[in-house]
ROSE-4610 file (N, C-alpha, C; in Angstrom, 1 decimal, always signed):
// ROSE-4610
residu = [R/R/R/A/A/A/E/E/E/W/W/W/L/L/L/A/A/A/H/H/H/P/P/P/L/L/L/M/M/M/Q/Q/Q/G/G/G/L/L/L/Q/Q/Q/G/G/G/G/G/G/S/S/S/R/R/R/H/H/H/L/L/L/V/V/V/E/E/E/D/D/D/I/I/I/V/V/V/A/A/A/D/D/D/Y/Y/Y/S/S/S/G/G/G/V/V/V/D/D/D/L/L/L/L/L/L/A/A/A/F/F/F/S/S/S/S/S/S/L/L/L/P/P/P/A/A/A/I/I/I/S/S/S/S/S/S/D/D/D/Q/Q/Q/L/L/L/G/G/G/S/S/S/L/L/L/E/E/E/M/M/M/P/P/P/L/L/L/L/L/L/A/A/A/L/L/L/A/A/A/G/G/G/A/A/A/K/K/K/D/D/D/T/T/T/A/A/A/W/W/W/R/R/R/V/V/V/S/S/S/V/V/V/A/A/A/R/R/R/F/F/F/I/I/I/A/A/A/N/N/N/A/A/A/A/A/A/P/P/P/A/A/A/G/G/G/S/S/S/F/F/F/G/G/G/T/T/T/I/I/I/A/A/A/D/D/D/A/A/A/G/G/G/H/H/H/L/L/L/A/A/A/N/N/N/I/I/I/D/D/D/N/N/N/S/S/S/E/E/E/R/R/R/F/F/F/N/N/N/A/A/A/Q/Q/Q/V/V/V/I/I/I/Q/Q/Q/F/F/F/L/L/L/K/K/K/L/L/L/F/F/F/D/D/D/D/D/D/Y/Y/Y]
num = [1/1/1/2/2/2/3/3/3/4/4/4/5/5/5/6/6/6/7/7/7/8/8/8/9/9/9/10/10/10/11/11/11/12/12/12/13/13/13/14/14/14/15/15/15/16/16/16/17/17/17/18/18/18/19/19/19/20/20/20/21/21/21/22/22/22/23/23/23/24/24/24/25/25/25/26/26/26/27/27/27/28/28/28/29/29/29/30/30/30/31/31/31/32/32/32/33/33/33/34/34/34/35/35/35/36/36/36/37/37/37/38/38/38/39/39/39/40/40/40/41/41/41/42/42/42/43/43/43/44/44/44/45/45/45/46/46/46/47/47/47/48/48/48/49/49/49/50/50/50/51/51/51/52/52/52/53/53/53/54/54/54/55/55/55/56/56/56/57/57/57/58/58/58/59/59/59/60/60/60/61/61/61/62/62/62/63/63/63/64/64/64/65/65/65/66/66/66/67/67/67/68/68/68/69/69/69/70/70/70/71/71/71/72/72/72/73/73/73/74/74/74/75/75/75/76/76/76/77/77/77/78/78/78/79/79/79/80/80/80/81/81/81/82/82/82/83/83/83/84/84/84/85/85/85/86/86/86/87/87/87/88/88/88/89/89/89/90/90/90/91/91/91/92/92/92/93/93/93/94/94/94/95/95/95/96/96/96/97/97/97/98/98/98/99/99/99/100/100/100/101/101/101/102/102/102/103/103/103/104/104/104/105/105/105/106/106/106/107/107/107/108/108/108/109/109/109/110/110/110/111/111/111/112/112/112/113/113/113/114/114/114]
x = [+88.6/+87.6/+86.7/+86.0/+85.2/+85.3/+86.8/+87.5/+87.4/+88.1/+87.9/+86.7/+85.2/+84.4/+83.7/+84.2/+83.6/+84.6/+85.3/+86.6/+85.8/+86.3/+85.3/+85.1/+86.1/+86.5/+84.9/+84.5/+83.7/+82.3/+82.4/+80.7/+79.7/+80.2/+79.3/+78.7/+79.5/+78.8/+77.4/+76.3/+75.0/+74.5/+73.4/+72.9/+73.7/+73.5/+74.4/+75.9/+76.3/+77.7/+78.1/+77.4/+77.8/+78.0/+77.2/+77.2/+78.4/+78.4/+79.6/+81.1/+81.5/+82.2/+82.6/+81.2/+81.4/+82.0/+81.1/+81.9/+83.3/+83.8/+85.1/+86.1/+85.6/+86.4/+86.4/+85.4/+85.2/+86.0/+86.5/+87.2/+88.6/+88.9/+90.2/+91.0/+92.3/+93.2/+93.9/+94.3/+95.3/+96.5/+96.7/+98.2/+99.2/+99.0/+99.8/+99.9/+99.1/+99.5/+100.5/+101.1/+102.3/+103.7/+103.5/+104.9/+105.0/+106.4/+106.9/+106.6/+106.4/+106.0/+106.4/+106.7/+106.8/+105.8/+105.4/+104.9/+105.9/+105.5/+105.8/+106.1/+107.3/+108.0/+107.9/+106.8/+106.9/+106.9/+107.8/+108.0/+107.0/+106.7/+106.4/+106.9/+108.3/+109.2/+108.8/+109.0/+108.5/+106.9/+106.0/+104.9/+104.7/+105.3/+105.7/+106.1/+106.9/+107.5/+106.9/+105.5/+104.7/+104.0/+103.9/+103.5/+102.2/+101.7/+100.2/+99.3/+97.8/+97.0/+96.6/+96.3/+96.3/+94.9/+93.9/+92.8/+93.0/+92.7/+92.9/+91.6/+90.7/+89.7/+89.6/+88.4/+88.6/+86.8/+86.7/+85.1/+84.8/+83.8/+83.5/+83.4/+83.4/+83.2/+84.1/+85.4/+86.5/+87.3/+88.4/+88.8/+89.8/+89.8/+90.3/+91.6/+92.4/+93.9/+93.5/+92.9/+92.8/+92.6/+91.5/+91.0/+92.1/+93.0/+94.0/+95.3/+95.5/+96.3/+96.1/+94.6/+94.5/+94.2/+94.1/+94.4/+95.8/+96.6/+98.1/+98.5/+98.2/+98.6/+98.1/+97.1/+96.2/+96.6/+97.0/+97.8/+99.2/+100.0/+101.4/+101.9/+100.9/+101.0/+100.7/+101.6/+100.9/+99.9/+99.3/+98.1/+97.1/+97.3/+96.3/+95.2/+93.9/+92.9/+92.3/+91.4/+91.0/+89.4/+88.7/+87.5/+87.1/+86.0/+85.3/+84.2/+83.8/+82.5/+81.6/+80.4/+79.1/+78.9/+78.5/+77.8/+78.9/+80.0/+80.8/+82.0/+82.4/+83.8/+84.8/+85.5/+87.1/+86.7/+85.9/+85.4/+84.7/+85.1/+84.0/+83.6/+84.3/+83.9/+82.9/+82.7/+81.5/+80.6/+80.8/+79.9/+79.1/+79.3/+78.5/+79.1/+79.1/+79.7/+79.3/+77.9/+77.5/+78.0/+78.3/+79.1/+80.6/+81.0/+82.4/+82.9/+82.0/+82.3/+81.9/+80.9/+81.0/+82.1/+82.5/+83.5/+85.0/+85.1/+86.3/+85.9/+84.8/+84.8/+84.8/+84.0/+84.4/+86.0/+86.3/+87.9/+88.5/+88.3/+88.9/+88.5/+87.2/+86.7/+87.5/+88.2/+89.2/+90.4/+90.7/+91.9/+91.7/+90.9/+90.5/+91.3/+92.1/+93.4/+94.8/+95.0/+96.3/+97.1]
y = [+101.3/+102.4/+101.4/+100.6/+99.4/+99.1/+98.7/+98.0/+99.1/+100.5/+101.5/+101.7/+102.2/+101.7/+100.7/+99.8/+98.4/+98.4/+99.2/+98.6/+99.2/+98.5/+98.7/+100.1/+101.0/+102.4/+103.0/+102.6/+103.2/+102.6/+102.1/+101.2/+101.7/+102.7/+103.7/+104.7/+105.3/+106.1/+106.3/+107.2/+106.7/+108.1/+107.9/+109.0/+110.0/+111.2/+112.1/+111.9/+111.7/+111.6/+110.5/+109.0/+108.0/+108.7/+109.4/+109.8/+110.9/+111.7/+112.9/+111.8/+110.7/+110.0/+109.1/+109.1/+108.2/+109.4/+110.0/+111.4/+111.9/+111.7/+111.9/+111.0/+109.7/+108.6/+108.2/+108.9/+108.7/+109.6/+110.5/+111.8/+111.7/+110.6/+110.7/+109.7/+109.7/+109.3/+108.5/+108.4/+107.8/+107.8/+108.8/+109.0/+109.0/+109.8/+110.1/+108.9/+107.7/+106.5/+105.7/+106.1/+105.7/+106.0/+107.3/+107.9/+107.1/+107.0/+106.5/+107.3/+106.7/+107.2/+106.2/+106.8/+106.2/+106.7/+106.1/+106.7/+107.6/+108.6/+109.7/+108.9/+108.9/+108.5/+109.9/+110.1/+111.2/+110.7/+110.7/+110.5/+111.1/+111.0/+111.2/+112.5/+112.4/+113.7/+114.7/+114.1/+115.7/+116.2/+115.3/+115.5/+116.5/+116.1/+116.8/+118.0/+118.1/+119.9/+120.7/+120.2/+121.1/+122.3/+123.6/+124.6/+125.0/+124.8/+125.4/+123.9/+124.8/+123.9/+123.0/+121.6/+120.6/+119.8/+119.7/+119.0/+117.6/+116.5/+115.1/+114.5/+114.7/+113.9/+112.4/+111.6/+110.4/+109.9/+109.6/+109.3/+107.9/+107.8/+106.9/+105.4/+105.6/+104.4/+103.8/+104.7/+104.6/+103.3/+102.5/+101.7/+101.7/+100.9/+100.9/+101.6/+101.3/+101.6/+103.3/+103.7/+104.9/+106.0/+105.6/+106.4/+106.1/+105.0/+105.1/+106.4/+106.1/+107.2/+108.6/+108.9/+110.3/+110.4/+109.6/+109.9/+109.9/+109.0/+109.4/+110.7/+111.0/+112.4/+113.3/+113.5/+114.3/+114.2/+112.8/+112.8/+113.2/+113.1/+113.4/+114.9/+115.7/+117.1/+118.0/+118.7/+119.4/+120.2/+120.7/+121.4/+120.7/+119.4/+118.3/+118.2/+118.1/+117.7/+116.5/+115.3/+114.4/+114.4/+114.0/+113.8/+113.1/+112.5/+111.7/+112.3/+111.9/+112.4/+111.2/+111.6/+110.3/+110.2/+109.0/+108.5/+108.8/+108.6/+108.6/+108.0/+107.5/+106.6/+107.3/+106.7/+107.5/+108.8/+108.9/+110.4/+111.2/+111.4/+112.4/+113.1/+114.3/+115.8/+115.5/+114.1/+114.0/+113.0/+112.5/+111.3/+112.2/+113.1/+114.0/+115.0/+115.9/+117.1/+118.4/+118.1/+119.2/+118.8/+117.6/+117.6/+118.0/+117.5/+118.0/+119.5/+119.9/+121.5/+122.0/+121.5/+121.9/+121.8/+120.5/+120.4/+121.2/+121.5/+122.4/+123.6/+124.4/+125.5/+125.7/+124.7/+124.6/+124.8/+124.0/+124.1/+125.5/+126.0/+127.1/+128.3/+128.3/+129.5/+129.6/+128.0/+128.0/+129.1/+129.3/+130.0/+131.6/+132.2/+133.4/+134.6/+134.2/+135.2/+134.6/+133.3/+132.6/+133.5]
z = [+67.6/+68.7/+69.4/+68.7/+69.2/+70.5/+70.5/+72.2/+72.9/+72.3/+73.4/+74.4/+73.4/+73.7/+74.6/+74.4/+75.1/+76.3/+76.7/+77.9/+79.1/+80.2/+81.4/+81.7/+81.6/+82.3/+81.2/+80.4/+79.6/+80.0/+80.4/+81.0/+81.9/+82.6/+83.1/+82.5/+81.2/+80.7/+80.0/+80.5/+79.9/+79.1/+78.4/+77.8/+76.9/+77.3/+76.4/+76.5/+78.1/+78.4/+77.0/+76.9/+75.9/+75.1/+74.4/+72.8/+72.7/+73.7/+73.9/+73.8/+74.1/+74.1/+73.0/+72.6/+71.3/+70.0/+70.1/+69.1/+69.1/+70.5/+70.6/+70.5/+70.5/+70.1/+68.5/+67.8/+66.4/+65.9/+66.4/+65.8/+66.0/+66.8/+67.9/+66.9/+66.2/+65.5/+66.3/+67.4/+68.4/+67.6/+67.0/+66.7/+68.1/+68.7/+70.2/+70.8/+70.7/+71.0/+70.4/+69.1/+68.5/+69.0/+69.9/+70.3/+71.3/+71.4/+72.8/+73.8/+75.2/+76.6/+77.5/+78.7/+79.8/+81.0/+82.0/+83.0/+83.9/+84.3/+85.2/+86.4/+86.8/+88.0/+89.3/+89.9/+90.9/+92.4/+93.1/+94.3/+95.5/+96.4/+97.6/+97.9/+98.3/+98.2/+97.3/+96.0/+95.1/+95.3/+95.2/+95.8/+96.9/+98.0/+99.2/+99.2/+97.9/+97.8/+97.1/+96.8/+96.2/+97.1/+96.9/+97.6/+97.4/+96.2/+95.7/+96.6/+96.4/+96.6/+95.6/+95.7/+95.0/+94.9/+94.2/+94.2/+93.5/+94.1/+93.2/+93.3/+92.1/+91.9/+91.5/+91.7/+90.9/+90.8/+89.9/+90.0/+91.2/+91.7/+92.5/+92.0/+90.8/+90.1/+89.2/+89.3/+88.6/+89.4/+88.9/+89.2/+90.7/+91.4/+92.8/+93.0/+91.4/+91.8/+91.3/+90.3/+90.2/+91.0/+91.7/+93.6/+94.3/+94.1/+95.3/+94.9/+93.6/+93.0/+93.6/+93.2/+93.4/+95.1/+95.7/+97.4/+97.6/+97.2/+97.3/+97.0/+95.9/+95.5/+96.4/+96.8/+97.6/+99.2/+99.4/+100.8/+100.6/+99.9/+99.9/+99.9/+99.1/+98.8/+100.1/+100.7/+101.6/+101.9/+100.7/+100.6/+99.6/+99.7/+98.8/+99.5/+98.6/+98.9/+97.8/+98.6/+97.6/+97.7/+96.8/+96.6/+95.4/+95.7/+94.6/+94.6/+93.0/+92.2/+92.1/+93.0/+92.8/+91.9/+91.2/+90.1/+88.9/+88.9/+88.2/+88.3/+86.8/+86.4/+86.3/+85.0/+84.9/+84.1/+83.6/+82.8/+84.0/+85.1/+85.8/+85.8/+85.0/+84.4/+83.5/+82.9/+81.8/+82.4/+83.4/+83.9/+84.4/+85.4/+86.4/+86.6/+85.4/+85.5/+86.5/+87.0/+87.8/+89.0/+89.6/+91.0/+90.5/+89.5/+89.3/+89.4/+88.8/+88.6/+89.9/+90.7/+92.2/+93.1/+93.2/+93.8/+93.5/+91.9/+91.8/+92.0/+91.9/+92.4/+93.9/+94.7/+96.1/+96.4/+95.7/+96.5/+95.7/+94.8/+94.5/+95.0/+95.8/+96.5/+97.8/+98.4/+99.7/+99.4/+98.2/+97.9/+97.1/+97.5/+96.6/+97.1/+98.2/+98.4/+98.3/+97.8/+97.5/+96.2]
């Protein structure tokens, strides 16, 4: 658990966000990490077949790779949108919940009649 909290993705957490993640990690057994899994293989063509609106968000302080993956997903989907959450890392919904929620709500309002 100490290694998880020391991971670079956790370094941007501060104040209440840091305490929340510490509590989550303390209660997390990690049993799911013992199960076999593989990365999903999703092609541009598969993303291009999605007809629904899609919002791919990334924390502005997340790794460059994760931001690029979110941007790729948004660009490949016909109704895809990409956004970054300022002052947020990998856990953008915790790091900057106000901005995260505002972007999600703004996106959803675009599709009131969907």
